[in-house]
N, C-alpha and C positions, 0 to 999 in steps of 0.2 A: 267347293272345290273344283279346279277348272283346267289352266291352261296344260296342253303337252309339253312334257320334259321337267315340269315342275313336280317335285315331290309332294306327296298327300299323306295327310295322318289324319286317322279316326281315333278321337279321344273319348272314352266312355267314365261317365262320372253321373254320380245321382244327382249332385247341386251345381248348377251354373247360373249366372256367374255369382263370385261370391257376394255375401251381404254383410258377413261378420268377418271380423279378424280371424286369421288363423283357418285351420281346417283343409279339408279335402278338396273344398271347392277353391281355395287360394292355389293350392297347387295345380288343380287344373286349370285355372286362369293364367297361372304364370306360363305353364306348358304350352298351351294353346297361343296364348299372344306373343309367347318370346319364338315360337316356331314360324308364326306369320312373319315376323321381323327378320329372320332367317331365311325367308325365302320359301316357305313351305304353305301349302295350301293347307288349311285345317277345317275341321269339320267336328264339333262335340255334340255327342249324343247324350243327353240328361233326362231326367224325370221330373215330374210335377204331381201333386195331388188333381184329383180330378179327372174328367174324360176328354177333354179336348187337348190335342197336340197344339205346340207354339213354336211357330218358326221365327229367327232371328237373326239379326248380324251384327255381332259387337266386335268393335276392334279390328275387324277384318276377319273374323272367325263365324263361320255358319254355324249356328246351334237350332237344335231340334229339342225340344222339352216335351217328351213322351207325355200323354196323359194316364196314367198307369194306377189310378187311384191308391189303395194301400199296397206301397212298394215293398215293405217288408214285415213279417208278423213278428209276435212277440219276441221270438227266438231267432230270429232270420233263417228258420230251418227249410224244409221240403213242404211246406204246407200250401194249400191251393192259391193262397194269395202271392206267396214269394213265386211260385211257379208260375203263375199268370204274368207277373210284372216280369222276369227274367225273359219268358217268351216274347213279351208285348216289345221290349227294348231290341230282343235280338231282330223280331220282324222289322222295326223301324230302322235299323240299322242297315238291313239289307235294301230296304225301300230308297233310304238316304243315299244310299252308294249307287245305287240305279239310276238315280237322278243325275248326281254328281260326279260319279266316276270311283273305280275302286280304290283304295287306299293303298299306298305301300306299305304302310307302318300302322299297327293298330297299337294304340298306347293306353295302359292303364293305370292311372292315378289313385283310382277308388276300387281297393280289395273287393267290396260287394257287387261290384258288375263283372266280376272273373269269370262266371257261369256264360253270359253271352259273350263276352269279348273272347273268351278261349274257344266257343264254338265259332264265332265269326273268323278268328284267325284259320282254325284247322279247316274250316270249310272252302277258305279262299286261298290259303297256303301264303298267307300274310304273317311276317313275324310280328308277335308278341311282347311288345316292351312294357315290362312289368316294374313300376316306381312303387317301391314298397315305403309305407311312411311309418309303419309303427312295429313296435315288440310287444304283443300281446301278452306275452308270458311276464314280461316287467311292468305291467300296468295292471292287469286284472288282479293280481293279491291284495292289491288296495280298494278295492269296489267292496261296498257292502253288500251289494246281492250281484245281480247279474251286472255285466257290461254294459253301460250307457252309451250306444254309439251317436245317438243325438236324443234330444229330448222326445219322451215317449217311446223310443226305440232302443230295443234290450237286444244283446246277442249272448249267446253261451259261450264260454271259453272253448269247449270242445269243437265247435263249429268254426271259430275263429282260427284256432290251430289248424284244422283241417283244411281251411281255404288258404292259409299261409302257406303250407307245404305242396299243395297244388299249383298254386302261382308260381312258387320257385320250380317245381320238376316240370311245368308244360310251356313256360314263357322261354322265348328265344333268347332273352336276356333282362338280367333284373339291375335296376338301379336302386340303390340305397341312398338316400339323403344325408348321412353322416358316416363317419368312421366307426362312430360307436355302435349306431344300428348295424351296419355292415358286418362288425366284429360278433356283434351278439345272434344276429339272425344265422350266419353260416356256422357259428359254433353249435346251434342245435342241429344242424342238418349235416353231420360229416357225410354221409353215405350218397348227399346228392352233391352231383358235379355241376354245380351253379356258376355258370358266365354272369359274372356280374361287375360294376365298378360303383365308385363314390361319387355322385355330383350333389353338390351341396345345393339348396334351394337359395332363395336370395330374395331381398326385399326390391319393390319397385321405387326407383330413383326417383321416377317423374312424381308418382305419388306422393313419396314423403315430400318433396321439396314443396307441392301445392299446399300440403297440409301447413308444412312449417312456416309458410308466408300468409297464412289465414289469420287475420286478426281476431277472430271470434272466439278463437280458444284463449288466448290471455284474459280475454272479457269473461268467458265462462269460468276460467279460475278464479278470476276477483270476484264475481259473484258468489261463489259456492265458499269462498273464505271470507265474505264479507263481514261476517260477525267474529271472525277470529283472525284479525290483521295480523301479518306476522307469520301464521302457522305455516309450517311447511308441508307440501304437499307429497303424499307416495301414492301411485298409481300402479295397480296391477291389474291383469287381464286374463281370462283364459275360462276354459270350460270348468264350472263349479262342479268338480268330482274329486274324490279324495288325494288322487295321487299329484295335483297340482299345489297342494300344500297350503291352501288358504286358511284351514284351521288353525294352522301354527302361526300363520301370520298375523291372524286377530289374536292369538294368544301372546305374540310378540308386542303387540301394539298395546296390550294390556299391560305387559311388565314395567315394573317400576322405573328404569331407565328411559320408558318412552313416556310412561304416566304422567299427567297433570302435578305440579309441583306447586303446593300452596304458595301463594307470596311470590311467585316467580311471573317475572314480565314476558317469558319466552314461552307461548303455547306449545302445546304437544301437537305432533304431527297428525294430520287428516288425512285418511285413507279415500280413496277412491277403487273400486273395484267393480271391474267391468266384466259382465258374462251371464250365462244361465246354466242350469244345470240341475241334476237331483239333489244336489248338496244345498240348494239355496235356503230350503226351510231352516235347515240343521244351522246354516253357517249364520242366518239371523238371529236364531235362538241363542247360540253362542256367542254373538255380538252382546246380546242383551244380558247374558249370565256375566260373562266378563266387565260389563260396564261400559262398553266403548260402542256403544250405539250411536252416540251423538257424535262420534269420531270417524264413523263410517258410511260411505254412500254407497248404496246397492244400485249401481246404473242399469243393470240387467241386459237385455240382448239388443243394446244400442247400433245404429248403423254403422258399418265399418268406418266412415270418413270420422264419425264422433268418436269413434274408439281410440284412433289415431291421433285425433286432436288433444285427447286427455294426454296419452303418452308424451306429446310435443311440448307439456307446461309443467310435466313432473319436476320436483325438486328430485326426486330420487325415484327410480322406476324399480318393482321388486318382483323376482322370479323365483316363489319358493317350491320348485317342483322337486318331486321327489325320482320323476324319470323325464326326460326328454329326447325323442327321436332327431327333432330339429324344431328349435323354438323360435318361431316367426316373429312371436311377440317381443322376445328379447333382443332378436335382430333387428327390429323396426324400433324398439326404444333406443338402441345404440346409435342408429341410423339418424336420430334426433339429436343426439350428442347429450343423451341424458345418462347421468351415471346409474349404472345397474348394480343392484344387490341380488345375486343368484348363487343359488346351491351349485356346488363344484360337483356335478353330476354330468356323464354322458356327452351327450353333444353338446351341453354348456360348457364344457372343457374348450370344445373347439371354438366358441364363440368368444370365450373371456378365458384365455389361457393361465392369466395370472391378473396381478391388483394392478398391473399398467391400464388395464382395461376395464375395470369395475371392480365390484367387491365380492369375491367368492365367499360361500358361507360353507363350511364344512358340515356334512351330515354322517352319520352311524350306520353300520350294517349293510349287509350284501344287497344286491338289484332285487326287487321284489320284495325286500324286507326292511327296507331303509325307515331313518328315524331322523326328525329334524327339530333338535333342541329350541323351543321358542327364544328360550334365554341367550341361546348364541345369536339367532338371529336379531334379536332385541338389540344386543352389544353391536353388532356389525351396522345395522341401521344407524344407530346413535352415534356410532364412527364418522358415519357417512354425512349424517345431518351437521354434525359438530366441524365439517372441512370443508367451506366452500370451495377453497383455490383446489384442494384435491378431487374436489367432484367435477370440476370445471375442468381438470385437466385429463381426468379418466373418461370424461363425456368425449372431450374432443377427441382421444387418442381412441375410444370406442367407435366414434364414428367412421374415422379414418379408416379402421380395421374392417369394417362392415364395407366399406365405399370401394375397399381395393379388392376383397375376398368373398365377399357374399351379396351378391345381386342380382337380380333376376336375370340380365344380359348374360352373365356368367353361366347360369345357370342354364338358359337357352342355347347357349353354344354348345357346352357340354351335351346336351340332349340332341341337339341338331347333328353335331359331329358323331355321335355314337348312332343316330338315325340313318346317316348317310353309310356308315361302314354296314348296318343291317340291310340296307335296302340295294347295297352296289351293283346286285347282279340285276335289277330291275333298270337298273340306267347306266348300265356299261355301254 
């Protein structure tokens, strides 16, 4: 952070830069790099295991990854490990700003950094911009035990909701990343007069173009399907947790309308499933029980570029989620011109409002208790696979919609405009 007269932002995020698709770190990257493109000076305060701090400069962003050891305990509560981590990050923020200059704006795309971000904001009287990414009331009912924030890190529902309410009450302004999320969260807190607006997230057009032009992904697809020439490829990507609907997707793959047919020359679809999470062992056992293990490739926690590469060569992309606050994966699949079979829920409505842009799949039940019928999902997948011209047309329309409405450039402009309003007094 440097020049006089240039607005400065300090971003708090546990992870930076992103190494996988989706997630908080992707939002933090979009925010930081986007603000730089809009003429801001930006620093990101992040964390890493171990005791050593690491300084870096990535895409014009000053990054300090603080060696915090164990960042969060099993319940993300106020145990000693968590308190030490929050204090360490706050101290590092003070040191960073003493060196580079005080920010005009404190930006929080990571709710778990709220304690240190709020303390810094109050102490230095800088506006705190809360970028809220999730509705924990909507997603935690599907968890088998505690909510899994990342592999090996869990959070209690009570603590999550306490953080959520504090962030709304104590921030200068809140950004919701979809209308669905805004409607849900503001409805929970009618007693709070929250200043807020919706700024949709978006895809990185440069990144999408680079992956789309890379010949290694068609080759990887050919190698995967070498034993089953002509088999259509389905691709799904996300954290392996119940709310993502991957169990229902495996059941759909086993449904008779998508199963192998004796004597048929048309092979059944093959599924590439990208992601890690607490449901992985369960999903692998389920695939074996359903008899589809030979048709499913669990790729695990692959690098971000590889995940995007597989999306780019899908015949049909699948998003079977029971809740989405904003689905980067769906937007990225659409940006590649892939036809997407997606549940007709929440922010997925905003990406795919009707069947001109994809293949919406109905679900039953209210938020928090939704049910996706594998037979219905299988029927929609069958219809999509049977209609090459319809897939091409919907994929093209999907790409046009994302490029017009859901790009990182639009997200960055929205945040920069809002940030300029919040910091107008400092630059009068």
